[in-house]
N, C-alpha and C positions, 0 to 999 in steps of 0.2 A: 713022359712029355719029351717031345723031341728035342736035339739041340737049339734048332732053329726057332722053337717057342719058348724054351730058356731065354734065349738071345733077345727075342723081341720081347719077353717079359720084362728083362733086366734094364732094357733100355725107355720102355714104359713108367716103370718105377723112378729111374734115375732124372729122364727128363722132368714127370711131374713132381719130383720133391724139387726139381730148380726152379719150376713153375711155384711153388709154393712159396719158397724164401724170397723169391724174386716180389711177389705179391705182400710178403708181411712185412718186407722191409720198411722204414721207415724212410719219408721225403724230407729232405729239407724244404725250409722256410723260406720264401722271397720275400714276404714281408711279414713278419712275425706279430707286430703289432699293428693292424690293419685300423684300427681307431686313429681317427684325427685328433690333435690336440687341440682345445676347445681356443680361441681368444678371451682371456681374461679382461677384467676391469681393474686391475692393480698398474700403477703408475709409477715407474720407479725413477727417480729425478735424479739426472746426475749434471753436474758443474765442474769447470775447471777448479782445481784445487794446486797440485805443483807439480813440475817438471823435471824429473832429475837427469842429469848431465848424460850426454850420447856417452854410449860405450860399445865396444867392437868384440866379437868375437875374436875365440883364440884361435880358430882354424875354419876352414870351409867345409869340414868334415860332415855331410848330409845334414845341411843346415839353409836357414833363409835368414834372408837379410832383417834385421830389427834396429830400431833407433837405440833401445836398450830393451832389458827382458826382466822388467820388475815383476814380481809375483805376490807379495803381501807389503799391506801397510798395516801396522799394528802400534798401540800404547808401547813406550820405551819402557819397559817394566810397569812399575803404576807411579812413576815419575810423573805429575802434573804436567798434562798439554803435550808431554814430548812424545815424538812419533818415529818409526824406523820403518824403513823399505829395503826391500831387499831387491837388487839384481842379480840374477841367476848366475850374472859372469864372472861373481866373486865379492860383489859391492855391498855394503851394509851403507845407506843415507839415513842422517836424521834430519827431521824437520819438527814441525809442531801445528797445532789447531789451529794456529794464525796464519799458516802458508808460510813459515820462511822459506826462503830458497834451501833446497837441499844440498848438505855439505856430507863428505864422507867420514863416517863414524868410526869403520873397520873395511879395509881392504886385504880379503884373504889372501890374493893373488901375490902379496908383497909380506904377508905375514909369517913366511917358513914353516907352511903347515902342510906341504903338499899337495894344495889346490891343483887340480887337473880337470879342465872339461873339454880336452880338444878332440876327444874320441866322438862325441856327439854333442855340441852346442844348446842345441834345440832341448833336451833331455836332463844333460848334464848341470853341474856348476852347483850352487849355492842355492837348496832347494827349500830350507825353511830354518826357522828361527823361534827360540822359546827362551822367556825371560822366567827366573823362577819370581814364585810368590813372594818369596823374602827379598827380592831383587834390593831394596830401599831400605831394609831393616837392619840397623845399625846393631849389630853385633848377636844376630841370627845366623846359622849355616850356610844359609842361601844369598848372604847379602851380596851382592855385586855380581851373582852368579848368572848367565845365560848362556842358552847353547845352541851349536849350528849345525845343520845338516848338509852336507857336499859330500862330492866326489874327490878321488886324490889317485894319483897314479898305483899303481899295484907295488907294495913293499916299500911304499914311503915313510909309513909308520916306523916308530922306534921297537915296537912290539910286533910280532906275528899277528896276522887277522884273527878275530874270536872266530868267525865261522868262515868256511869257505875260501880259505887261502889258497888251496888246493885247486880252487875254480874260479880264479879271479882273471881271466886270459883278458879282460876288456881294464877293468879298472878295480877300485875298492869304494865305497859308500862308510864315510865316518860320521860320527857324532863328536863333538868336541866340547867342550865345556870353558868358558871363559870367565875370569873374575875381575871384574872392573876395580881399580882404584878409589874410585868415585863415580858411582851409578848415575849422579847426573852430569857428568863431563860432557862437552861438545865431541869430543875426541876419545877411542878408547884408549886407554892406557892401563895395562894388569898382565896379567898372566894367563895361561892357557893350558888344558891338558887333553888326552884323547881319550874318550871316554868306552868308544864303541867303534869295532871296523869288520865291514862285512866283504867278503869277495863279490863279485861281479863278473859273469863269464861276457857279458853281452852287454852293449852301452847303453841300453833303455830298458825302463821298467825299473829305476832305482829309488833310491830312500826320497822320501817326500816330505810331508807335513812331520814336523814335531809342536808337542803341545804339552802344556800343563792344562788340567782340567779348571777352569776359571772360576766353577761355581763350588769347587770342594774346600769346606771349611776346615780350618786347623783341627788337628787333632781326629779326622775323618781318614779311613785307610786311602784314600784316594788325593791326600793332602801332598804337595811337591812330589808326586809320582808322573814321571815322563813317558807320553805315548811317542811313539814312533811309527809311519807309516812305510811298507817296504813293497818294491812291486815283489814280481815273480823271477825277477832274474834278466828278463826280455827275449828279444827275437821275437817269435808269434809263437801262439800256442801252448804254451809254457813245456818245451822241448824236454826241460829235465823233470817234471812235474813237480814243482817245488809247491803248486798250490796244494796238495793233498801229503805232503811230506813233510812233517812237524818238527824232524830231528833237525832242521836248517831254517832259521827264522826268515824266509822269506815270502812274499803273498800274504803278508801278515800284518797284524796291529802288536807291534811290540809295548811291552810296560815295564819301565826299572825304574828302580831308585838310585838318581845321578849321585845323592851325597854320601851313599852308603857302600864303599869297596868291600868287596867278598873276596878273601885269596885273591888269586891271580887277577880276578875281576876288578876292574875300574868302576864298576858301580856294584847295585845290589840289586836281588831279585823280590818283590814283594811277596810275601807268604799266602796271601790270597790270592796270588795269579793262579788260573784254572789249572794249569799242567806241571806245576811246582809236585816235583815227586815223581812224577810218572816217567817210567822208563824209555829211552829213545825219543824223549821230546823235550825241544829247546825249552827251557822254564820262561824264558822273555815273553814267549808268545800267549798274546791275550785273545785273538781272535785270528781266522786265517780262512785259507780258501780264498782270496781277491787277488786278482787280474793285477791291478796297476792303481792301489787306492792313493792317490797323489795329495787328497785334502780331505781332513774330518775336522768337525768344530762340534760344539754340546750347545744346547739351550738351557736355557734358566732352569728346568727341571731335573739336568743331570744327563739328559739322553744326548749318545753322539751320533752324529749324522757323517756316514762317510761315503766318499764318491771314487766310485769305481768304474775306471775308464774301459769300454769294452774291447772286444776284438775287431769284429768286421759290422757288426749288425745292432748291438743294443750297448745303450749305457744305462747305469742304474743307481741309484743312491739308499745304501742300506742303513739300518740302525744298529747302532754298536751293541753286542751282546758278550759278555764274558763268556769265553771257550765256543763262541759261534765259529761253525763250517759254514761259508759262503758257495761253496762249493765247484770255486773254479780250480781243475779246468774239466771238470765235468759237467757243471751248468754257467750258462750266462743269463744272469735275470731269470725269470721262472722258465727258463726252455735249456733242452739237453744240447752241449756240445757233440761234433761228432764222435769225440772220444768218448763222451756218457751214454751215446748211443750207439756204442758201437760201429763207428762206420769211416770211410778215408777222406770225407770232403771237408778237410780242416777249415775252419773258420765260418762252415753252416752252423747251423741250429736247427732244433727239432723241437717237437711237442714232447713233454715229458710223459712219462708211465702215471698212471694214475696214483701209483703209491706214493709219488713226490720225494723219495727216497730220504726223507729228514732231515734234508738242508734248509738252510734257512733263506727264504725267501726275499727280495728288496721289497722296501716300503714303497717304490716308486720307478719305474723304468720307461724308456723309449725306445724307438729304432733308427734308425739313420736316414729316413725319410721326411723324417721331423726335425732333426738337430745333430750338431755334432758332439764330440765326446765331452761327459760331463767331468770337467776340472776343478767343481769347486762344488761343497754343501755346506751352506751356510743356513742357520737359523735367525728370522727376524720377524718381528712384528711390525704388522703393515699401517703405517699411518696415513691419513687422506691428504691428497696434494692439491693443489689448486686446476679448474680442468682447463685453466689457460697456458699449461705446459704444454712446450711445443716437444712433439715427439719425433725421435729417430729412428731409424730401424735394424736396432739390435736386439735381437729375441732374448728372452730370459725366461726360464723355465718357474714355476711357482706350483706347489701343491699345497693343501691345506691341514699340513701338519702342526699348525700351530693351535688348530682349533682344540679347545679343552677337551671335546668329545670327538677325541681320535680313538675309537676302540683299534682299526687295523694296526695302529704303531703302537698300542700297549700291549694287546695279547701278540704279536707276531705271529700271526696264523697266517695272513694271508695280505699280498701286496697291495699297496694303492692302484685302485685300476689306473689304466693311463687316461681314462679320461677324466678324472679329477685333477691332472695337469692344466694348468692354464698358461698359455703363453702371452708374455707382458711385453710393453717396450720400455726401452729405456728413453728416459726424455731429458732434455734441455731445460734445465729448469728457469724460469725467469725469478727476478730479485726477489718478487714478492711472495714465492716460496721458500725463501731461505727459512722463515721463520718456523717452517713444517718439518725442519731435519730433527 
């Protein structure tokens, strides 16, 4: 064959190879979940309860104006009727089921614990609190004890960070234990100690919910065990790949024993944690591969529901599973990310290959043409409300996870179909509906 013939053959093979690779490249999905969410029959009653005092942000760094940044309302331990509200700007307020005017129970800004949310007040601050199940049990180890999750300035602790102290360019996330002298007191008086400190290289995707399983019985392996949600460390698209790097406890749900200090740790590790004794894995990790799991909760059957805030297109709710890997940053919902598909278009999602790669699917998902990020996943059984309730325009998503015949949740083999979501409306409830609460 002549030199010209070889040259023509080479270019023919080269360009046909390019054409083949281009044809086989996956295509980004503009609308990954095309099915619309249907209007449901559930009506959620909303009525005025209490209003906390106005607070102000510590800085204007990447923030928006807000009267206050309240996040959770929960019982003050198991004290009868008492309730606690957190303002992420650093304040815990005490009220009660009679809607008494909220008063300051504890202000972390003046408690000399290094509280600092100046880098990003929208996502930093006092993000969670949890009361030990023995909070009011006189003589028990957990008497008077509760826990807060919050942001601090880097290096503000009396001891080095437990993890990522060398990658804390933005701040550090902390869990602190408080011991109240009088659990029923209207204002906190007592002592505190730092439990856990983790470095954060960016100001977003921080520590989130902390909680005890409220359905764990005394003597069970889950009783008195504290769960902690941590995001992937921030920026976007998990640039450090902490989602799949289990040696650092980010992008994960952690599980610790707050009252059982071990060696240099101020806490203990439950021996039934899934990665205890596994080399190169943080033993605190209970589940991982989550982008920003700000909130989780349990139903009465002991199932944990995890809301994971998505990147650009998808939001998801997951069922907590011991040792589970939910796929971030390779997966988002039931789709591959650009990293998972070997592509460069960060933020895009793609169809998954047929083998599904063994990662855990969410039990429900939706995309952004239907709603904004899923910041809460709570379980409730729905009671009927009068048809005279006046509807407002705040959408609330729900799915039939409360059904006793829910094989898709029980088996964890596939997600709830998006069309099984229902869009409800929050409603201003007339006085005749108050009996139905």
